[in-house]
N, C-alpha and C positions, 0 to 999 in steps of 0.2 A: 679255670674255667672247669665244674665239673664235671664227671664223667660214669655211669652207672659201672660201679669195678662187680658186685657179685649178690646174686639172694644168701641172702641166711637162716637161719632159724628165728621165725618172728619180726624181722628185720632186713630193709635193703640197703648195700653202702654204695658210697658216693667215695670217688677216688677226688681231694683237687690237687691241682699239681700247679706248678708254675716256671713253664720252660722244660724241662724233660724231671724239674725234681718235683717229690713230691712232697708238699703245701700241708695237707690234710684228708683227715675221711672225716664222715658225716653220716651216722647210723640214727635212719628214718624206723620205728618203732612201726610194725604193719598192723598194732589196732588203734594204735596212738593217731600213730603219725608226726610220732613227736620226734622229734630233730635231737640230736648228740654230737653236737661238734668237737673235733682230736685237731686240735696245731699242731701240727706235728714240723714247723719250719726250722727249730732248733737241730733237728733229730740229722739235716742236711742226708737223706736218703738216697738223694737220687733215682734213676727211674728203676732200679732193683728192687722188688718188692712185692711181696706177700701178704695176704689177709685169711689167717683161717677164719672164717665166720662163725665154728660153731664152737670157738672157744673165744674170741677176741681176739685173739692173739697179731700182731706185725712181727714182721719179721724182712731186716731188708741187709744189705752190704752195702758199704762208702771202700769196696776195693778196686785200688785207682785203676783208671782206662791204661794202661799199657801200648801205646803206639806204635813203640822200637824200641834200640836192644837197652839205650841208655836208660830207659825209663827201668824198662826191667831189673836193671843194672842197679839203679837205687832203690831200688822196692828192698832188693834183694842183699842187700848193706843196710838197710834197715831207717834206710835215708826217706823213704813214703813210710806213710802208716795205714793198715787197714785194720779196723773196727767189723765188728757186726754187734748187732742186737735186739733183744725182741723184749715185746715189750712182758707184763708180768699181769 
């Protein structure tokens, strides 16, 4: 499902989600109405992300949800990883 994400300089941005996870982005040029699709399924971005529409960069976190003390301790021991990523 596509949702309006943001207006940027010369473009409209839509997000495509699959459940709570970001699956892709679409940039629609406001002068030509030409769409540019970005497939982001391999990123596992989850629901915590931001798009800077001026620089056209995506930032997300896959920091694990910690629902109990055991999960936090496993993360602190290095048994669970978290990465952050920014497009260039």
